[in-house]
N, C-alpha and C positions, 0 to 999 in steps of 0.2 A: 883343493881338489884332491880326491883320493884316487890312488892307483887301483885298477881292477886286477885281481889275480887272474892268471891265465885260465884256470878252470871256469871261473865265473864268465870270463870273456867268451870262452868256447861255447858255453851254454847260451849266451845271449846271441850268438851267431844264427840261431834258429829264426830269429826275428829279421835277419838280413840276408835273404837269398842272394847268392852270387858273391858274397864276401867271404873271406877266409882269414885265418891267422897266418902271419908270415912265419916261415920256417926258422928264420935266423934272428928274429927280434920280436919284441912286443909291439906289433902293429897289425892293423886291419889292412888287407890288400884286396884289390879288385882291378880287373881290366874291363873297361867299357869299350865296346866296338860299335861304331856308328856307320851310317850309310856312306858318309864322305867327310872330308876335312871340315867343311862349313858346319855340319851338324855337330861334330866333335868340338869345334871352337865355340859354338853357341852354348853347348853344355858347360864348357869351362867358364865362359863368361857369367852364366847364371850362378854357377857354384861359387865363383869368386865373390859375388855379392853376399851370399849366405855366409861364407867363410869369414868375410870381413865383419859382418854383423855379430858373429859368434866370437870373433877374435881368436879363431882357430883355423889355421891354414894347412891345407894338404901338401904333402910331398907328391908331386905328379910330373909325368912326362907325357908328351903328345907326339905321336908319329902318325902322320896322315889321318886315318880315321880311328885310331886307337888312343885311349887315354888310360895310362897305368897310374894307379893311386895307392899311396901308403898313408895311413892315418895313425899317428901316435902323439902322445902329449909329452913334449920335452920337459915341461915344468915338473912332471911327476915321475919322469923316467920310465914311462910305459903307457899302457892304455888307461883311459879315463872315460867318464860319461860323455865328454865332449866328442870323443872319437865315434861313439855309437850314434850320437845325435847328428853329427855331420854325415856319417855314412847313410843314415836313413834319409836325410834330405837329399843326398846325392842320388840315391835310388829313385826318389820321387821326381827329381829334376830330369833324370834319364828318361823316365816314362813320358814326361811332359815334352821333352825335346823330340822324342821319336814321334809323338802324336802331332807335332807341328804347332 
């Protein structure tokens, strides 16, 4: 797996509304805010299945209705294609979770 350079990663962010590059490290970051804890937990459960299938697991925290996510590929010491694939899937799952 190849590490993506920060410039390339920044350009790819146009494909991922709501996502940003972390200020202090090579990672994609986003805060998801849901209607309540149950909806946030449902989102995390669905993402967990996708992450397991990709063998690429997010760094995340959950407080009530908020889920903060950081994606980075430890094996390459920065961002990789896997981070962008998982971010795109997370955005799709967010929309599906909100729709019920």
